[in-house]
C-alpha positions in Angstrom: 7.2 -24.1 -2.4 6.1 -21.9 -5.5 9.3 -20.9 -7.6 10.6 -17.4 -7.6 9.6 -16.9 -11.3 6.1 -18.5 -10.4 5.9 -15.9 -7.5 6.8 -12.8 -9.7 3.8 -14.0 -12.3 1.4 -12.9 -9.6 2.8 -9.5 -8.9 1.3 -6.7 -10.9 3.6 -5.0 -13.5 6.2 -8.4 -13.3 2.9 -10.6 -14.5 3.0 -8.3 -17.9 6.8 -9.3 -18.8 7.8 -12.0 -21.1 8.8 -15.4 -19.8 12.6 -14.8 -20.7 12.5 -11.3 -18.9 10.9 -13.2 -15.8 13.7 -15.9 -15.6 16.5 -13.5 -15.7 15.0 -11.5 -12.9 14.2 -14.4 -11.0 17.9 -15.8 -11.2 18.8 -12.9 -9.1 16.0 -12.9 -6.4 16.2 -14.4 -3.2 13.5 -15.0 -0.3 14.0 -13.1 3.1 12.2 -14.0 6.2 11.9 -11.4 8.6 10.5 -11.0 12.3 8.3 -8.1 13.1 10.1 -4.8 13.7 12.7 -5.6 11.2 14.2 -2.8 8.9 13.7 -3.5 5.6 15.4 -0.3 4.2 16.0 3.0 5.7 15.0 6.4 4.3 17.9 8.0 2.5 19.8 5.1 1.3 20.4 3.7 -2.1 18.1 1.3 -3.5 19.9 -1.9 -3.8 17.0 -4.3 -4.4 13.3 -4.1 -5.0 11.2 -5.8 -2.4 8.1 -7.8 -3.4 6.0 -8.4 0.1 4.7 -12.1 0.1 3.2 -12.7 3.1 2.8 -10.5 6.4 2.8 -6.6 6.4 5.2 -3.6 5.8 5.0 -0.4 6.9 6.6 2.6 4.9 7.4 5.4 7.0 8.7 8.9 6.6 10.8 10.9 9.1 10.7 14.4 9.5 14.0 16.8 10.3 12.9 16.6 14.3 13.0 12.8 13.9 9.2 12.3 14.2 7.8 9.9 11.8 4.4 9.0 10.2 3.1 5.9 8.5 2.7 6.7 4.8 1.4 3.5 3.7 1.2 -0.3 5.1 1.9 -2.7 2.1 0.1 -6.0 2.0 0.8 -9.5 -0.2 1.4 -9.6 -3.0 3.2 -6.5 -4.4 6.2 -4.5 -4.8 6.8 -1.2 -3.3 8.9 2.1 -4.1 9.7 0.8 -7.4 10.3 4.2 -8.8 13.2 5.1 -6.7 14.8 1.5 -7.6 14.4 2.2 -11.4 15.6 5.9 -11.0 18.6 4.9 -8.5 17.2 7.7 -6.3 17.4 7.5 -2.5 14.6 5.9 -0.8 12.0 8.6 -0.1 10.8 6.5 2.8 12.0 3.8 5.0 10.1 0.2 5.4 9.9 -1.9 8.5 7.9 -5.1 9.0 4.8 -4.9 10.9 4.6 -8.6 11.8 6.6 -11.9 10.6 7.0 -11.3 7.0 8.4 -13.2 4.0 10.0 -10.8 1.2 11.3 -11.5 -2.3 14.5 -9.6 -2.6 15.3 -8.8 -6.5 18.9 -7.3 -6.9 18.3 -3.7 -8.4 21.4 -3.7 -11.1 20.0 -6.5 -12.9 16.2 -5.0 -13.0 17.7 -1.5 -14.0 19.7 -3.3 -16.9 16.7 -5.3 -17.9 14.7 -2.0 -18.5 17.4 0.0 -20.1 17.9 -2.9 -22.7 14.2 -4.2 -23.2 11.5 -1.8 -24.3 8.7 -4.6 -23.5 10.1 -4.7 -19.9 10.4 -1.2 -19.4 6.8 -0.6 -20.2 5.8 -3.3 -17.9 7.7 -1.6 -15.2 6.2 1.9 -16.2 2.8 0.2 -15.6 4.0 -0.9 -12.0 5.1 2.3 -11.2 1.9 4.1 -12.5 -0.1 1.6 -10.4 1.8 2.5 -7.3 1.5 5.9 -7.9 -2.2 5.8 -8.6 -2.7 3.9 -5.1 -0.8 6.6 -3.1 -2.5 9.5 -4.8 -5.6 7.8 -4.0 -4.7 7.9 -0.6 -3.9 11.7 -0.7 -7.5 12.2 -2.1 -9.0 10.5 0.6 -7.2 12.4 3.3 -8.9 15.4 1.9 -12.3 14.3 1.0 -13.3 12.2 3.9 -13.0 12.2 7.8 -11.4 9.6 10.0 -14.4 7.7 10.5 -15.0 7.1 6.9 -11.6 6.3 6.0 -11.6 3.8 9.0 -14.8 2.3 7.4 -13.0 2.0 3.7 -10.1 0.2 5.6 -12.3 -2.2 7.4 -14.2 -3.1 4.5 -10.9 -3.6 2.3 -10.2 -6.4 4.9 -13.3 -8.3 3.6 -12.9 -11.1 1.4 -16.0 -11.7 0.2 -17.5 -8.2 -0.5 -20.8 -9.6 -1.5 -21.2 -10.9 1.9 -23.7 -9.4 4.3 -21.1 -9.5 7.3 -17.4 -10.4 8.0 -15.4 -11.1 11.0 -11.7 -10.7 11.2 -8.6 -9.5 13.2 -6.8 -6.1 12.7 -3.5 -7.2 11.6 -1.5 -4.7 13.3 -1.8 -2.5 16.5 -4.6 0.4 16.7 -1.9 2.9 17.0 -0.2 1.9 13.8 -3.6 2.1 11.9 -4.2 5.6 13.4 -0.8 6.8 12.1 -1.7 5.5 8.7 -5.2 6.8 8.6 -3.7 10.2 9.3 -5.2 10.8 13.0 -4.4 10.5 16.7 -5.3 7.3 18.7 -8.3 9.4 20.5 -9.4 10.0 17.0 -9.4 6.5 16.1 -11.1 5.6 19.1 -13.8 8.3 18.5 -14.3 6.9 14.8 -14.9 3.2 15.8 -17.6 4.7 18.1 -19.1 6.5 15.2 -19.1 3.6 13.3 -21.1 1.3 15.8 -24.3 2.9 14.1 -23.1 1.2 11.0 -22.7 -2.1 12.7 -19.1 -2.3 13.4 -18.5 -4.0 16.3 -14.7 -4.5 18.2 -13.2 -6.4 20.9 -9.7 -5.4 21.2 -8.0 -6.5 17.7 -11.5 -8.5 16.7 -13.7 -7.2 14.4 -17.1 -7.7 13.5 -18.9 -6.0 10.4 -22.7 -6.8 10.8 -24.1 -4.7 7.8 -21.5 -4.4 5.0 -23.6 -2.6 2.6 -24.6 0.2 5.4 -21.0 0.6 6.0 -20.2 0.9 2.4 -22.7 3.5 2.1 -21.1 5.4 5.0 -17.7 5.3 3.7 -18.8 6.5 0.1 -17.5 3.6 -1.5 -18.3 2.3 -5.0 -17.5 -1.1 -6.7 -16.1 0.7 -9.6 -12.2 1.1 -9.5 -11.1 4.6 -10.5 -8.4 4.8 -13.3 -5.3 6.7 -12.3 -6.3 9.7 -14.7 -9.4 10.0 -12.4 -7.6 10.2 -9.4 -4.9 12.7 -10.5 -8.2 15.0 -11.5 -9.7 14.6 -8.4 -6.4 15.5 -6.4 -5.8 18.6 -8.4 -9.6 19.7 -8.2 -9.5 19.0 -4.4 -6.3 21.5 -4.1 -7.2 24.9 -2.5 -7.6 27.6 -5.2 -5.3 30.7 -5.0 -7.5 33.9 -5.1 -7.1 35.7 -8.1 -6.5 39.5 -8.5 -9.7 41.3 -10.0 
């Protein structure tokens, strides 16, 4: 089994740390194995640990005052999540629950904070990791504003393809369509219509099984490019898409 230190070297942000800093954090890390539907942490609680998803899926959810909730993000391996709350010692702004049987690396929050306060190099690495998390979340906001449900669904299906140069792909959805609909910001019936619309792009489904017969055509429909947008561009897009206030003459 890979050591905790070796695992951390594969995680964005931590991979930039010096060897002695990784060794220090690895000493306070433990691997938790959880069944699907297990609560990792609850919204509003104080962060006691930083979690890194090793395998499985974790849903990040936000609860409203009327007790309704929505899926904000679905975390995939290998990445940490809600790092900013852990570093700032602020209450979690969202809750986390495993979608399927998952393994998570749990790193005690206090040693991580101490390291960031004492070691500028470690602080820079963590700031870069926070920037990546924020950039990914902002990108989702941009996609919600720019694209319809079918386009967002197409982009998600393409993200499940291991070989982006292939002509077609076959895979299973890793979680329910109801959860997928919530993550994409639409209702179940809208998701069904989105799948129907994508048939023209070669998308075939049988239950949770998905076949993409024409990946290049689906890419064109979803408006995807192979270039990764920098965080600065993502923020620029987000602000440009925000409705402008009318000006007084």
